[in-house]
C-alpha positions in Angstrom: -4.4 -14.6 14.8 -2.8 -18.0 14.5 -1.7 -18.6 10.9 -2.2 -22.1 9.6 0.8 -23.8 8.3 1.6 -27.2 6.8 2.9 -28.4 10.1 -0.3 -27.2 11.9 -2.3 -29.0 9.1 -0.3 -32.2 9.8 -0.7 -32.0 13.7 -4.4 -31.4 13.4 -5.4 -34.4 11.4 -2.5 -36.7 12.4 -1.4 -37.4 8.8 1.8 -39.5 8.4 4.4 -37.6 6.4 7.1 -40.2 6.7 8.4 -41.2 3.1 5.5 -39.5 1.6 5.9 -38.0 -2.0 5.5 -34.3 -2.4 3.4 -32.2 -4.6 2.2 -28.5 -4.8 2.4 -26.9 -1.4 -0.5 -25.4 0.4 1.3 -22.1 0.1 1.3 -22.4 -3.7 -2.4 -23.3 -3.7 -3.1 -20.2 -1.6 -1.6 -18.0 -4.3 -4.3 -19.1 -6.8 -7.1 -19.0 -4.3 -9.7 -16.1 -3.8 -8.7 -13.4 -1.3 -12.3 -12.8 -0.2 -15.1 -14.5 1.6 -18.0 -14.1 -1.0 -17.8 -15.4 -4.5 -20.5 -14.2 -7.1 -21.9 -17.1 -9.1 -23.9 -16.9 -12.2 -25.8 -19.6 -14.3 -25.8 -19.9 -18.2 -28.5 -22.0 -19.8 -29.0 -23.0 -23.3 -32.0 -21.6 -25.2 -33.9 -24.9 -25.5 -33.8 -25.5 -21.7 -37.3 -25.1 -20.2 -37.7 -23.1 -16.9 -38.4 -26.0 -14.8 -35.2 -27.8 -15.8 -33.1 -24.7 -15.2 -34.5 -24.4 -11.7 -33.7 -28.0 -10.9 -30.2 -27.8 -12.1 -29.6 -24.6 -10.1 -31.0 -26.1 -7.0 -28.6 -29.1 -7.4 -25.7 -26.7 -7.5 -26.8 -24.6 -4.6 -27.3 -27.7 -2.4 -23.9 -29.1 -3.3 -22.3 -25.7 -2.5 -23.8 -25.7 1.0 -21.5 -28.4 2.2 -18.5 -26.4 1.0 -19.9 -23.4 2.7 -20.3 -25.2 5.9 -16.6 -26.3 6.3 -14.7 -23.1 5.3 -15.1 -19.4 5.3 -16.5 -18.8 1.8 -20.0 -18.0 0.6 -21.5 -18.3 -2.8 -23.9 -15.3 -4.0 -26.0 -16.2 -6.9 -26.5 -13.4 -9.4 -29.5 -12.9 -11.7 -28.0 -9.9 -13.6 -24.7 -8.8 -15.1 -23.9 -12.5 -15.4 -20.6 -12.1 -17.1 -19.3 -10.0 -14.2 -19.6 -13.0 -11.7 -16.5 -14.6 -10.3 -17.7 -18.2 -11.2 -19.8 -18.6 -14.3 -21.5 -22.0 -14.5 -22.8 -23.3 -17.9 -24.9 -26.3 -18.5 -23.9 -27.3 -22.1 -24.8 -31.0 -22.3 -21.8 -32.1 -24.3 -20.8 -34.8 -22.0 -18.0 -32.8 -20.3 -17.7 -31.3 -16.9 -14.7 -29.0 -16.2 -13.7 -25.8 -14.3 -11.0 -23.2 -14.3 -8.8 -23.4 -11.2 -9.1 -20.6 -8.7 -8.2 -17.1 -10.0 -8.0 -18.4 -13.6 -11.6 -17.8 -13.8 -11.1 -14.0 -13.8 -11.2 -12.0 -17.0 -13.1 -14.3 -19.4 -16.3 -13.5 -21.2 -17.6 -17.0 -21.2 -18.4 -19.6 -18.6 -15.6 -20.7 -16.3 -17.2 -23.9 -15.5 -19.4 -26.3 -17.3 -21.6 -29.0 -15.8 -22.3 -31.2 -18.8 -23.1 -34.4 -17.0 -26.3 -33.0 -15.4 -28.5 -34.5 -18.2 -30.9 -36.2 -15.8 -32.0 -34.3 -12.6 -32.5 -37.7 -10.9 -28.9 -38.7 -11.2 -26.6 -38.3 -8.2 -24.4 -35.5 -9.7 -23.6 -34.1 -6.2 -19.9 -35.4 -6.2 -19.3 -33.9 -9.7 -20.6 -30.5 -8.7 -18.6 -30.4 -5.6 -15.5 -31.5 -7.5 -15.9 -28.6 -10.1 -16.7 -26.1 -7.2 -13.5 -27.1 -5.4 -11.6 -26.6 -8.6 -13.1 -23.0 -8.8 -11.7 -22.5 -5.2 -8.2 -23.5 -6.2 -7.9 -27.3 -5.5 -6.1 -29.7 -7.9 -6.8 -33.3 -9.0 -5.7 -35.6 -6.3 -5.1 -38.7 -8.7 -2.3 -36.7 -10.2 -0.3 -36.9 -7.0 3.4 -37.5 -8.0 5.9 -39.9 -6.6 4.7 -43.2 -7.9 1.7 -43.8 -5.5 -0.4 -44.6 -8.4 1.1 -47.1 -10.8 -0.8 -46.5 -14.0 -1.4 -49.1 -16.8 -1.3 -46.3 -19.3 -2.7 -48.3 -22.2 -5.7 -49.4 -20.2 -6.3 -45.9 -19.0 -6.2 -44.6 -22.6 -8.8 -47.2 -23.7 -11.0 -46.7 -20.7 -11.1 -42.8 -21.1 -11.7 -43.1 -24.9 -14.5 -45.5 -24.3 -16.3 -43.6 -21.5 -15.5 -40.0 -22.3 -14.1 -39.9 -25.9 -10.9 -38.4 -24.6 -7.7 -38.3 -26.8 -4.4 -39.4 -25.4 -3.4 -35.7 -25.1 -6.4 -35.0 -22.9 -5.8 -38.2 -20.9 -2.2 -37.1 -20.2 -3.5 -33.6 -19.2 -6.2 -34.6 -16.9 -5.0 -37.9 -15.4 -1.4 -39.0 -16.0 0.6 -35.8 -15.8 2.2 -35.1 -12.5 3.4 -31.8 -11.0 7.0 -31.3 -10.0 8.1 -32.5 -6.6 8.6 -29.8 -4.0 9.4 -29.7 -0.2 6.2 -28.7 1.6 3.0 -30.6 0.8 -0.1 -32.5 2.0 -0.3 -36.3 1.7 -2.2 -38.4 -0.9 -5.9 -39.0 -0.1 -7.8 -41.6 -2.2 -11.0 -40.4 -0.6 -10.7 -36.7 -1.8 -13.5 -35.3 -3.8 -10.8 -34.2 -6.2 -10.0 -37.9 -7.0 -11.4 -39.5 -10.1 -12.8 -42.9 -9.9 -10.9 -45.5 -11.8 -11.5 -49.3 -12.2 -8.7 -51.6 -10.9 -7.6 -52.6 -14.4 -6.3 -49.1 -14.9 -3.5 -49.7 -12.4 -0.6 -52.2 -12.3 -1.9 -53.3 -8.9 -5.5 -52.9 -7.6 -6.3 -49.7 -5.8 -9.9 -50.4 -4.6 -11.0 -46.9 -5.4 -14.6 -45.8 -4.9 -16.7 -43.0 -6.2 -16.4 -40.1 -3.8 -19.4 -37.8 -3.4 -18.5 -36.1 -0.1 -15.6 -34.0 1.1 -12.9 -36.0 2.8 -11.1 -34.9 6.0 -8.2 -33.9 3.7 -10.4 -31.8 1.5 -11.9 -30.0 4.6 -8.4 -29.3 6.0 -7.2 -27.8 2.8 -10.3 -25.6 2.3 -10.1 -24.4 5.9 -6.4 -23.6 5.2 -7.3 -21.5 2.1 -10.4 -19.9 3.5 -9.8 -19.6 7.2 -12.5 -18.4 9.8 -11.4 -16.0 12.5 -13.1 -17.3 15.7 -13.3 -15.8 19.1 -10.4 -18.1 20.2 -8.2 -16.7 17.4 -8.9 -13.2 18.6 -8.0 -14.2 22.3 -4.7 -15.9 21.1 -3.4 -12.5 19.6 -0.3 -11.6 21.5 -0.5 -8.3 23.5 3.1 -7.5 22.6 2.2 -7.2 18.9 -0.3 -4.4 19.6 2.3 -1.8 20.8 4.5 -2.6 17.7 1.7 -2.2 15.4 0.8 1.2 17.1 4.3 2.3 16.7 4.3 1.2 13.0 1.1 3.3 12.4 2.8 6.3 14.3 5.9 5.9 12.1 3.9 5.8 8.9 2.0 8.9 10.1 5.1 10.7 10.8 6.5 10.0 7.3 3.3 11.1 5.7 3.4 14.4 7.8 7.0 15.0 6.7 6.2 14.4 3.1 3.2 16.8 3.3 5.5 19.5 4.8 8.1 19.0 2.2 5.4 19.2 -0.5 4.1 22.5 1.1 7.8 23.9 1.0 8.2 23.1 -2.6 4.9 24.7 -3.4 5.9 27.9 -1.6 9.2 27.9 -3.5 7.4 27.5 -6.7 5.1 30.4 -5.8 8.0 32.7 -5.0 9.9 31.8 -8.2 6.7 32.6 -10.3 6.5 36.1 -8.6 10.1 36.7 -9.1 9.9 35.8 -12.8 6.8 38.1 -13.0 8.6 41.0 -11.4 11.7 40.5 -13.9 9.3 40.4 -16.8 7.5 43.7 -15.8 10.8 45.4 -15.3 12.2 44.4 -18.7 8.9 45.5 -20.3 9.1 49.0 -18.5 12.7 49.4 -19.8 11.6 48.7 -23.3 8.8 51.2 -23.2 11.1 53.8 -21.7 13.7 53.1 -24.4 11.1 53.5 -27.1 9.9 56.9 -25.7 13.5 58.2 -25.5 14.2 57.1 -29.0 11.2 58.9 -30.4 11.9 62.2 -28.5 15.5 62.4 -29.6 15.0 61.4 -33.3 15.9 64.1 -36.1 13.1 65.9 -37.9 13.2 65.3 -41.4 12.8 68.4 -43.5 10.1 68.7 -46.0 12.4 69.0 -48.9 14.9 66.2 -49.1 18.0 66.7 -51.1 19.6 63.8 -52.5 23.0 64.1 -54.4 22.6 62.9 -58.0 26.2 63.2 -58.9 29.6 63.7 -57.5 29.5 67.3 -58.5 26.3 68.0 -56.6 27.7 66.2 -53.7 30.6 68.6 -53.7 28.6 71.7 -54.0 26.2 70.4 -51.2 29.3 69.9 -48.9 30.6 73.4 -49.8 27.2 74.9 -49.1 26.9 73.3 -45.7 30.4 74.5 -44.8 29.6 78.0 -45.9 26.5 78.1 -43.7 28.6 77.2 -40.8 31.0 80.2 -41.4 28.5 82.6 -42.8 30.1 82.4 -46.2 27.1 81.2 -48.1 27.2 84.1 -50.6 30.7 83.0 -51.5 29.5 80.0 -53.3 26.8 79.7 -56.0 23.6 78.1 -54.8 24.0 74.4 -55.6 20.4 73.7 -54.7 19.0 75.6 -57.8 17.9 72.6 -59.9 18.0 74.5 -63.1 21.6 75.8 -62.5 22.7 72.5 -61.2 21.6 70.6 -64.2 22.1 73.3 -66.8 25.1 72.6 -69.1 27.5 75.6 -69.6 27.3 77.2 -72.9 30.3 76.9 -75.2 31.9 80.2 -75.9 32.0 81.1 -79.5 35.5 81.4 -80.7 36.0 84.6 -82.6 38.2 84.3 -85.4 
């Protein structure tokens, strides 16, 4: 598939790049464009809008979007439920403003990403405004903010004109009209016929520009939309080089081999874990068996405590007990008085009466 580049864009439409000032490149615009062919669109009306007015406004948007769909590979699908989940959410608050988030900036907001506040009369020619805002939603920027001095503004006249017609402050005029992006190397040329170019009367410039109201997509607009949302044709399929196919197949094979190797390593690790768990379990059972055997041995070899426990109550009793034990060992028990006789052991000896 042939990939469009800035040089391809230049050769196709024969634009002169000699001494042209630069602005945001097509590659940078592509980063903020949608990476899909179908965009979901929902409509948000105010409560006091009648059904007939709502239908007419929606028809105007749908008809304007058809021109964009015809020149690039993008389709708009209109939702009637889950409105906040749509990619592009169009409101119709009649506050005199029309605006849109640019490209992917529409994602993740719980409110309209676009407002068409100038469609107050369904008979007006709002086609250009609708296309302008839809192109914003696809990632295109203002053409009148092209940098490099192509447009020599009479700033005071611009401020007065914008305040009188739109009620814009100087800050808003600077943001939407006068501020220019930084210069970079790769770009597309200035196009006064772009649908993204505001109309300004000649007194807004230091020298007359002869601008007109643009209501249709220019060649420049179409080229940019085709670059951002290309269509794969039969010719593109035929132009695919055959030598890329083997390399792609080899890449797929290499990836498959890597995945197979990783799966094998994972299997080996799992087997090692299982063996380790079994070893730990065997060690645990062996230790528990040794503990049970030790307890049984201790119980069988323990000394049986006699029913009568003799506890020495004094050093004398301890001495007698020791002598008693020794006498038993040598069969000399009769040689010693019985120390276990409690009465004799505790009986105090009588004092001999002294005869005088």
